[in-house]
N, C-alpha and C positions, 0 to 999 in steps of 0.2 A: 932729185926727186921724181923723176918719172916713174921711180922703179917704187916708190911709198903709195904716189897716186894708183899706178897699177894695182896694186893688191889690196888697197884699202878698197877704189873702188870695186873689186873682184870681187870681196869676202859679202860689202852690202847687194850687190844684185843676188848671190848668192843667199841671202837674209831676205829680200823681195821674194825671189823666188820659190822661197819656201814660203812664203806668206800666200804669196801671188796662187800657189799648188794648194795653199792649206784651203783656200777662199774657192776656189773650182769644188773641192772634196765635199767642202760643207755646203755647198748649193746643190750640187747632185744630188746628196745624202738627204737634205732636206724638204728639198722638192720646189724650193724659194730661190729667184735670180736675183732677189733686192742688190747685190753684190756684187751684178755685173758688169758696171762700168768700173767698180774698182778695182775689179781681180783682173781687166783687161789689161790696165793704166800699170797696175804694180808690175805685171808680167811684160808689159813693153819697154816703158822707161825706167819701171826698177830693176827686171831684171836682163832684158834684152839691150838696150842705153848704155846701162853701166859696164854689163857686162864686155859690151864693142870698147869702149873708151878704156876700160882697164888693159883689155887686147892691144887699142893704140899706146898707149904709155908706155907699155914693155918692149913694142916692135920697134918704135920709134924715138929720137933723142929730141927735142922741144927746145930753141933756143931760148924762150923767156918763159925762164921758173915760175915768174911771180904770177907769170897768162896760166900755166898750167894748175899752178894753187886755187885761182880768183876761177877758172872752168870746174874743176878740184869742186868747191864748196857752193859755188851754183849749181850746180850738177844733185849735188848731196838735198841741199836746202829746197830744189823746184822740186824733185822726185817728191818727196818728203811731205812738202806744200799742197801740189796738186794732188797726191792720193788723199792724203789726210782732209782737204776743206773740200775732196769731192766725198769722201766719207759723211764730214757735217752738213754738207747741202744736201744730198741725195737720200740721206737715213737722217739724218740729225738726232743722234744717241743722247745728246745731251739738254736740248731745246734751246742751242745757243737761240740766239737773235737772227732773223734772215739775213739783215747787214753785215752781220758778222760771219755768216758763214759767207759768203756771199763774195766778201771783202777775201777770205782767208785760201776759199779758191781762187779769187780772179789773182791775187798776189804769190802765190804757188803755182799756177802755172806761168803768169810771166816774168817768174825768175826761174824756170825750168826751159823756156823761151828761151834768154839769156844764155842761157847755159850753152844750149845748141848753136847760137850763134856768134857765143867764142869760140867752140871745138871749131868752126867752120876756120876762123882765125888762126884756131892754132893751128891746121891741117894745114896752113899755108907756111908755118913757121918752124918747120923740120928742117934740122940738118939736112943737107942734099944727099953727102955722101954717102950716107946712112942707109937709103934707099937705093941711089943708083950705083948697078955693081956690072962691073964690064965685063 
């Protein structure tokens, strides 16, 4: 299970890295920095966090496979929800109502927060013999 989630998270991290660097390139070329917070969050939580989680799952075996899956899904939904919600809230390209954009942003961020909390639990549920070498 960890191997499946490892490659899944690393692939998504690569996609987020591309999107984040594209946004940075676009901002630099256009001289407009309206995407700055979205660019930063896509790179931090989309690229960096997902990549780190993917490497963690490659390196360690976790006792609860269900927890791995729940963490993985909340990570994916949280990163997507936070960054898309931030785009809706800050730029509002589709002229959604302010209540909708705020709720979308909050739900995405809260889901990501839950994902980080679950990851803390995951780190305490690894098989001890996998990381203690004599």
